[in-house]
C-alpha positions as CSV (number, residue, x, y, z in Angstrom):
1,M,-17.7,-11.1,-17.3
2,L,-20.5,-11.8,-14.9
3,I,-19.9,-14.3,-12.2
4,V,-23.1,-16.2,-11.2
5,P,-23.2,-17.9,-7.8
6,I,-23.9,-21.6,-8.0
7,N,-27.0,-21.3,-5.8
8,R,-28.4,-18.8,-8.4
9,G,-27.8,-21.0,-11.4
10,G,-24.1,-20.6,-12.0
11,A,-22.3,-23.5,-13.6
12,K,-20.2,-25.3,-11.0
13,L,-17.5,-26.5,-13.4
14,D,-17.5,-23.7,-16.0
15,M,-14.1,-22.0,-16.0
16,A,-15.7,-18.7,-17.1
17,N,-17.7,-18.7,-13.9
18,L,-14.7,-18.8,-11.5
19,Q,-13.3,-15.8,-9.7
20,S,-10.1,-15.7,-7.6
21,L,-10.3,-13.3,-4.7
22,C,-8.2,-12.4,-1.8
23,Y,-9.7,-13.1,1.7
24,P,-10.9,-9.5,2.3
25,C,-12.5,-9.2,-1.1
26,H,-14.1,-12.7,-0.8
27,N,-15.7,-11.6,2.5
28,R,-17.0,-8.4,1.0
29,V,-18.5,-10.1,-2.0
30,G,-19.9,-12.9,0.2
31,H,-21.6,-10.4,2.5
32,R,-23.1,-8.5,-0.4
33,I,-24.5,-11.6,-1.9
34,A,-25.9,-12.8,1.4
35,H,-27.5,-9.4,1.9
36,E,-29.1,-9.5,-1.6
37,I,-30.4,-13.0,-0.9
38,T,-31.8,-12.1,2.5
39,N,-33.6,-9.1,1.1
40,T,-35.0,-11.1,-1.7
41,W,-36.3,-14.0,0.4
42,L,-38.0,-12.1,3.2
43,P,-41.8,-11.9,2.8
44,M,-43.2,-8.4,2.3
45,I,-45.6,-7.6,5.2
């Protein structure tokens, strides 16, 4: 099952879009998503 972040169009109240993570895993996933967003939003010069 694919979990879609809310800021990328994921459903806020959809039970299928929830994922329970321990603190270290939450941080790892959060850093990966932040890195993807940063690389996507920077203008190509």
